[in-house]
C-alpha positions in Angstrom: -18.5 8.7 2.3 -21.4 10.2 4.2 -22.0 8.4 7.4 -25.7 9.3 7.3 -28.3 6.8 6.2 -25.7 4.0 5.7 -27.1 0.5 5.1 -26.1 -2.2 7.6 -23.6 -3.5 5.1 -22.0 -0.1 4.6 -21.9 0.5 8.4 -20.1 -2.8 8.8 -17.7 -1.9 6.1 -16.9 1.4 7.8 -16.3 -0.5 11.1 -13.9 -2.9 9.4 -12.1 -0.1 7.5 -11.6 2.3 10.5 -8.1 1.1 11.3 -7.2 1.0 7.6 -8.3 4.6 7.0 -6.0 5.7 9.8 -3.0 3.4 8.8 -1.9 5.4 5.8 1.3 3.4 5.1 2.0 -0.3 4.6 4.8 -2.6 3.4 4.2 -4.9 0.4 6.5 -8.0 0.1 6.9 -9.9 -3.1 8.9 -13.1 -2.4 8.9 -16.4 -4.2 10.8 -18.7 -6.5 11.3 -15.9 -9.0 13.5 -14.2 -6.4 16.2 -16.7 -7.2 16.4 -15.7 -10.8 16.3 -11.9 -10.1 14.7 -11.0 -13.3 11.2 -9.7 -12.3 8.3 -11.8 -10.8 6.9 -12.5 -14.3 10.1 -14.2 -15.4 8.5 -17.6 -15.8 5.9 -16.1 -18.2 8.1 -13.5 -20.0 11.0 -16.0 -20.7 8.6 -18.9 -21.4 10.3 -21.1 -18.9 8.7 -24.6 -19.1 7.0 -25.8 -16.0 9.3 -28.8 -15.4 12.4 -26.5 -15.6 10.8 -23.8 -13.4 9.7 -26.4 -10.8 13.4 -27.2 -10.0 13.6 -23.8 -8.3 11.3 -25.1 -5.6 14.0 -27.5 -4.4 16.9 -25.0 -4.6 15.3 -22.2 -2.7 16.8 -22.1 0.8 15.9 -18.8 2.5 17.3 -18.0 5.9 15.1 -18.6 8.9 12.9 -15.8 10.2 13.9 -13.3 7.6 10.5 -11.5 8.1 11.6 -10.4 11.5 13.9 -7.9 9.8 11.2 -6.8 7.4 8.7 -6.2 10.3 11.2 -4.2 12.4 12.1 -2.1 9.3 8.4 -1.5 8.6 7.8 -0.3 12.1 10.9 1.9 12.1 9.7 3.4 8.8 6.3 4.4 10.2 4.4 1.6 8.4 1.4 0.2 10.2 0.6 -3.0 8.3 2.2 -5.5 5.9 1.0 -7.6 3.0 3.0 -10.6 1.7 2.6 -12.8 -1.3 1.3 -16.2 -0.2 1.1 -17.4 -3.8 2.1 -15.4 -6.8 1.2 -16.2 -10.5 4.0 -18.8 -10.6 1.7 -21.0 -8.4 4.2 -21.8 -5.6 2.6 -21.6 -2.2 4.7 -20.0 0.6 2.3 -21.6 3.1 1.8 -25.3 4.0 -1.1 -26.5 2.0 -2.9 -29.8 2.0 -4.0 -29.2 -1.6 -0.6 -29.4 -3.3 3.0 -30.3 -2.4 4.2 -27.4 -4.5 4.7 -25.4 -1.3 7.4 -24.1 1.0 6.8 -26.6 3.7 7.3 -29.6 1.5 10.0 -28.3 -0.9 13.3 -26.4 -0.5 12.5 -24.0 2.4 11.2 -26.9 4.4 8.9 -24.8 6.5 5.8 -22.5 6.4 7.1 -19.1 5.3 3.7 -17.4 5.8 3.7 -18.5 9.4 7.1 -16.9 10.0 5.8 -13.7 8.4 2.6 -13.6 10.5 4.6 -14.1 13.7 7.1 -11.3 12.8 4.4 -8.8 11.9 2.4 -9.4 15.1 5.6 -9.2 17.2 5.9 -5.5 16.0 2.2 -4.7 16.4 1.6 -4.5 12.7 -1.6 -5.6 10.9 -1.3 -8.7 8.8 -2.3 -8.9 5.1 -2.2 -11.9 2.7 -1.7 -11.4 -1.1 -3.1 -14.3 -3.1 -3.0 -14.6 -6.9 -6.0 -16.2 -8.5 -4.1 -16.7 -11.7 -1.9 -19.7 -11.6 0.7 -20.7 -14.3 1.6 -23.9 -12.7 -1.8 -25.6 -12.1 -2.9 -27.8 -15.1 -6.4 -26.2 -15.1 -5.1 -22.6 -14.6 -5.7 -21.8 -18.3 -8.0 -24.5 -19.7 -10.6 -23.7 -17.0 -12.0 -21.0 -19.3 -13.1 -23.6 -21.9 -13.6 -26.7 -19.9 -16.3 -26.8 -17.2 -14.8 -29.7 -15.4 -11.4 -28.0 -15.3 -13.1 -24.8 -14.0 -14.7 -26.8 -11.2 -11.4 -28.4 -10.2 -9.5 -25.1 -10.4 -12.1 -23.0 -8.5 -12.3 -25.6 -5.8 -8.5 -25.5 -5.5 -8.4 -21.7 -5.3 -11.3 -21.6 -2.7 -9.5 -24.3 -0.7 -6.3 -22.2 -0.6 -8.3 -19.2 0.6 -10.0 -21.3 3.2 -6.6 -22.5 4.5 -5.2 -19.0 4.6 -8.2 -17.7 6.6 -8.2 -20.7 9.0 -4.6 -21.5 9.9 -3.0 -18.2 10.9 -5.3 -16.6 13.5 -6.7 -13.2 12.7 -6.0 -11.9 9.2 -6.6 -8.2 8.6 -6.4 -7.9 4.8 -7.0 -10.3 1.9 -5.3 -8.9 -1.2 -6.4 -10.8 -4.3 -4.6 -10.3 -7.6 -5.2 -11.0 -11.3 -8.5 -12.6 -12.0 -7.6 -14.0 -15.4 -9.0 -16.0 -17.1 -12.5 -16.2 -15.4 -15.2 -13.7 -14.6 -16.5 -13.0 -11.1 -19.2 -15.6 -11.7 -16.6 -18.1 -13.0 -14.4 -17.6 -9.9 -17.6 -17.7 -7.7 -16.2 -14.7 -6.0 -19.3 -13.8 -4.0 -19.4 -17.3 -2.5 -15.6 -17.2 -1.9 -15.7 -13.9 -0.1 -18.7 -14.9 1.9 -16.7 -17.8 3.2 -13.8 -15.5 4.0 -16.1 -13.2 6.0 -17.5 -16.1 7.9 -14.0 -17.2 8.9 -12.6 -13.7 9.4 -15.4 -11.3 10.4 -13.2 -8.2 10.7 -11.2 -8.7 7.5 -11.1 -6.2 4.6 -10.9 -7.4 1.0 -9.6 -5.6 -2.1 -11.3 -5.3 -5.4 -9.3 -7.8 -7.5 -11.6 -10.8 -7.3 -13.7 -8.9 -9.9 -16.2 -7.6 -7.3 -15.8 -4.2 -5.6 -15.6 -5.3 -1.9 -13.9 -2.9 0.5 -11.2 -0.9 -1.2 -9.7 0.0 -4.6 -6.1 -0.7 -5.6 -4.6 1.7 -8.1 -1.3 0.2 -9.2 1.8 2.3 -10.0 -0.3 5.4 -9.9 -2.0 7.5 -7.2 -5.6 8.1 -8.1 -8.3 8.4 -5.5 -11.5 6.4 -5.7 -14.8 8.3 -6.3 -17.4 9.1 -3.6 -15.1 8.6 -0.6 -14.6 5.0 -1.3 -11.4 3.7 0.4 -8.3 3.1 -1.8 -4.7 2.1 -1.5 -2.0 2.8 -4.1 0.4 0.0 -4.5 3.8 1.2 -5.7 7.3 -0.4 -6.3 10.6 0.9 -5.1 12.1 0.4 -8.5 10.2 -0.9 -11.6 9.7 -4.5 -10.4 7.8 -6.2 -7.6 10.1 -9.2 -7.2 13.8 -9.0 -6.5 15.5 -7.6 -9.7 19.0 -6.3 -9.0 19.5 -5.4 -12.6 16.8 -2.7 -12.2 18.6 0.1 -10.3 16.0 2.9 -10.7 15.0 3.2 -7.1 12.9 5.8 -5.4 14.5 7.9 -2.7 13.1 9.3 0.5 11.9 12.4 -1.3 9.8 10.3 -3.7 8.3 8.2 -0.9 7.3 11.2 1.2 5.9 12.9 -1.8 3.7 9.8 -2.4 2.6 9.8 1.2 1.5 13.4 0.8 -0.4 12.5 -2.3 -2.3 9.6 -0.7 -3.0 11.6 2.4 -4.4 14.5 0.4 -6.7 12.0 -1.5 -7.8 10.1 1.6 -6.0 6.9 0.7 -3.1 4.7 1.7 0.4 3.8 0.3 1.4 0.2 0.0 5.1 0.3 -0.8 6.8 -2.8 -2.1 10.1 -4.4 -1.2 11.4 -7.4 -3.1 13.7 -9.4 -0.8 16.6 -11.4 -2.0 16.3 -15.2 -2.3 17.8 -15.4 1.2 15.2 -12.9 2.5 17.4 -9.8 2.8 15.9 -6.4 2.2 17.8 -4.7 -0.7 20.1 -2.2 1.0 18.8 0.8 -0.9 15.2 0.1 0.3 16.4 -0.2 3.9 18.4 3.0 3.6 15.4 5.0 2.3 12.9 3.6 4.8 15.3 4.5 7.6 15.2 8.1 6.3 11.4 8.1 6.0 10.8 6.9 9.5 12.4 9.9 11.3 10.7 12.3 9.0 7.3 10.8 9.9 8.1 10.9 13.6 8.5 14.6 13.3 5.8 15.4 10.7 3.5 12.4 11.1 0.4 14.5 11.9 0.5 16.0 8.4 0.2 12.5 7.0 -1.6 10.2 9.5 -3.9 12.8 11.0 -4.5 14.8 7.8 -7.8 12.9 7.2 -9.6 15.6 5.2 -9.2 15.7 1.4 -7.1 18.7 0.2 -6.9 19.3 -3.5 -4.8 22.3 -4.5 -3.6 24.3 -7.5 -0.3 22.9 -8.9 2.7 24.6 -7.3 6.4 24.3 -8.1 7.4 24.3 -4.4 5.0 21.7 -2.9 1.4 20.8 -2.1 -1.1 20.4 0.8 -2.7 18.0 3.2 -5.3 19.1 5.7 -7.1 18.4 8.9 -10.0 20.7 9.6 -8.8 24.3 9.8 -5.1 23.3 9.6 -3.6 23.2 6.1 -0.2 21.5 6.0 2.0 22.8 3.2 4.7 20.3 2.2 7.5 22.3 0.7 9.7 19.8 -1.0 11.5 22.2 -3.3 12.8 25.0 -1.1 12.6 28.5 -2.7 14.9 30.3 -0.3 14.1 33.1 2.1 10.5 33.7 0.8 7.7 31.3 -0.1 4.6 32.3 -2.0 1.5 30.1 -2.2 -1.4 30.9 -4.5 -5.0 29.9 -4.3 -5.6 29.8 -0.5 -8.8 31.9 -0.3 -9.4 31.8 3.5 -8.1 34.3 6.0 -4.8 32.9 7.4 -4.6 33.3 11.1 -1.2 31.7 11.9 1.8 30.1 10.1 4.5 28.1 11.7 7.1 25.5 10.8 5.7 22.2 11.9 7.0 21.5 15.4 8.8 24.8 15.4 8.4 28.6 15.7 5.9 31.0 14.1 7.0 32.6 10.8 6.2 35.9 9.2 3.5 36.0 6.6 1.4 38.5 4.6 -1.8 37.7 2.7 -3.5 39.5 -0.2 -6.6 37.9 -1.4 -5.6 34.4 -2.5 -1.8 35.0 -2.3 0.1 34.0 0.9 3.7 35.1 1.2 5.8 33.6 4.0 9.0 35.5 4.6 12.1 35.6 6.9 12.9 32.0 6.1 16.4 30.4 6.1 18.3 30.2 2.9 18.4 26.4 3.1 15.5 24.1 3.9 15.1 23.2 7.6 14.4 19.7 6.5 16.3 18.4 3.4 13.5 16.0 2.4 10.4 18.1 2.9 9.7 21.1 5.2 6.1 21.3 6.4 4.3 24.5 7.2 1.3 24.4 9.5 -1.1 27.0 8.3 -4.2 27.8 10.5 -7.0 29.3 8.6 -10.5 30.6 9.3 -13.0 28.0 8.2 -13.0 24.4 7.1 -12.4 23.2 3.6 -15.6 22.4 1.8 -15.0 22.6 -2.0 -12.7 23.3 -4.8 -13.4 26.3 -7.2 -11.7 27.4 -10.4 -8.8 25.5 -11.9 -8.0 23.4 -8.9 -7.6 26.3 -6.4 -7.6 25.6 -2.7 -10.8 27.0 -1.3 -11.7 26.8 2.4 -15.1 28.2 3.2 -15.5 30.2 6.3 -18.0 29.0 8.8 
């Protein structure tokens, strides 16, 4: 987004988004009654579990105290800079202490405010705090009939607005409000503009996503990495396996290679990655998630500038061996499939002035037009996950020409 001739509203949005644009990597946490069943967070709906039967889970849920402390320490170790936790998912159970319903963690099985524990844990690690809140509610009696009954709509919308007010009032500073699923009402039906104006009055620095059916501050592509248009901020939310909630029968987990590849993609497109964990009913992080994040963290400690500091968009021609991120006249080539002693990169039009392994020594290179050949490399990759080359070029990237070729115009 051009910073010239911004309206006061746009300037304020850029002010509030400044930390978020630099954050790059966050932890999503889906935790609720569904965690006890272990069959996806939509289990109540997909298995058509009657409300009276499902409600019993509220009394049987006994998570261990202060489980979020482990999440927050893991997030910090992994290089994440913020967290977003489900305060109420579609099942309607509130993880916070609400005066509007007794269907909440403080008054049922857990016997305490789980959102409060999460907020304290995140702040203790210096992480920004985000609240996920589902507008859709399968438990509330007006959650579906509000679309046809105005009195039901009025009751339900007041209930939802009341929850949002509680979340923005009772926990100190909140950095992100992450709405989800605006079924069955329109933005007008939800009174989203009024609701978000209330949020901003209570939390002047907060950023709000686009799922209350108004654009607000950032887009949220789900399970795909697709940049927003015109420089608008965006955040791709992705699962570790194929589920958001704890689902041990789904064993198709991403590894560190996948996570770092996603981080490269979001950095190249000017966005963030919100990567989900689905804790066990007790609050434990699935061991595979913990293992992978503990591999990602050290990689980011060494190569973080190619992700966090690579603030300039960098689109490139498809390559078998990897792809780019960029900051100014430094192009970072993330080689995540090692070719051996020689690496050839096509499409880089600028004059290359220097090539080195990130954090290491210079390497030999030769350039002919838009073909860069790096030679004298070791047979095996210096980094088994992704080796990053720091390529200094003459000029600053301005545009893309041809079939996705990398073009950096000389000054």
